[in-house]
C-alpha positions in Angstrom: 60.9 -38.2 7.9 58.8 -39.1 5.0 55.8 -37.0 3.9 53.2 -39.0 5.9 55.3 -38.7 9.1 55.6 -35.0 8.5 51.8 -34.7 8.1 51.3 -36.7 11.3 53.9 -34.7 13.3 52.5 -31.4 12.1 48.9 -32.3 12.7 49.7 -33.8 16.2 51.7 -30.7 17.2 48.9 -28.4 16.1 46.3 -30.4 17.9 48.4 -30.5 21.1 49.1 -26.8 21.1 45.5 -25.9 20.5 44.2 -28.3 23.1 46.7 -27.0 25.7 45.7 -23.3 25.0 42.0 -23.9 24.5 40.9 -22.7 28.0 42.8 -19.5 27.5 41.2 -19.1 24.1 37.7 -19.6 25.6 38.3 -16.9 28.2 39.7 -14.6 25.5 36.6 -15.0 23.4 34.3 -14.2 26.4 36.1 -10.8 26.7 35.9 -10.2 22.9 32.1 -10.6 22.8 31.4 -8.5 25.9 32.8 -5.0 25.3 31.7 -3.9 28.8 34.3 -6.2 30.4 37.8 -4.9 31.0 40.4 -7.6 31.1 42.2 -8.2 34.4 44.0 -11.4 35.5 41.9 -11.5 38.6 38.6 -11.3 36.6 39.9 -13.9 34.1 40.7 -16.3 37.0 37.3 -15.8 38.5 35.7 -16.6 35.1 37.7 -19.8 34.8 36.7 -20.8 38.3 33.0 -20.0 37.7 32.9 -21.9 34.4 34.6 -24.9 35.9 32.3 -24.9 39.0 29.0 -24.2 37.1 29.5 -26.4 34.0 32.4 -28.7 34.8 36.2 -28.5 34.4 36.0 -30.0 30.9 33.7 -27.3 29.7 36.8 -25.1 29.5 37.5 -27.1 26.3 34.1 -26.5 24.8 34.5 -26.0 21.1 37.9 -27.6 20.9 36.8 -30.5 18.9 35.4 -28.3 16.1 38.7 -26.3 16.2 40.6 -29.5 15.5 38.8 -29.7 12.1 40.8 -26.7 11.1 44.0 -26.9 13.2 45.0 -30.5 12.4 45.1 -30.1 8.6 46.6 -26.6 8.9 49.4 -27.8 11.2 50.1 -30.9 9.1 50.3 -28.9 5.9 52.6 -26.2 7.3 55.0 -28.7 8.7 55.2 -30.8 5.6 55.3 -28.0 3.0 57.9 -25.9 4.9 60.4 -28.8 4.7 59.7 -29.3 1.1 60.0 -25.6 0.2 63.1 -25.2 2.3 64.8 -28.1 0.6 63.8 -26.9 -2.8 65.0 -23.3 -2.2 68.2 -24.0 -0.4 69.5 -26.9 -2.4 68.1 -26.4 -5.9 67.7 -22.6 -6.1 70.8 -21.9 -4.1 69.4 -19.3 -1.8 71.0 -18.3 1.4 69.8 -20.2 4.6 68.0 -17.1 5.9 66.3 -16.3 2.6 65.3 -19.9 2.0 63.8 -20.3 5.6 61.9 -17.0 5.2 60.5 -17.8 1.8 59.8 -21.4 2.8 57.9 -20.2 5.9 55.9 -17.7 3.9 55.1 -20.3 1.2 54.1 -23.0 3.8 51.8 -20.6 5.6 50.2 -19.4 2.4 49.8 -23.0 1.0 48.2 -24.3 4.3 45.9 -21.3 4.6 44.6 -21.7 1.0 43.8 -25.3 1.7 42.7 -25.3 5.4 41.1 -21.9 5.7 37.8 -23.0 4.2 37.5 -25.7 6.9 
């Protein structure tokens, strides 16, 4: 894959993952902001049902569009930079496969965080 394809693949994967898990994240946030609530699966299911019936099924994804502003660039950068760092470390620096994957992952995460975190 060339660099643009890696950016598209990483951004698309990040967007898909965040969109699939957005309803769970919304319910999690409701528990985090209400310290009186104790999490149970039954209560979480009732909350999902109540949100869907009162404000519509798609409201479970409320806030997902804004999350994409951060998730897409972050996922794109992690995917692209990991491959670049891994190639550099394994082929040019001669590191072992485990060390090059570890350092490439750390570097990709750090690079993407520095660029995408302000978003």
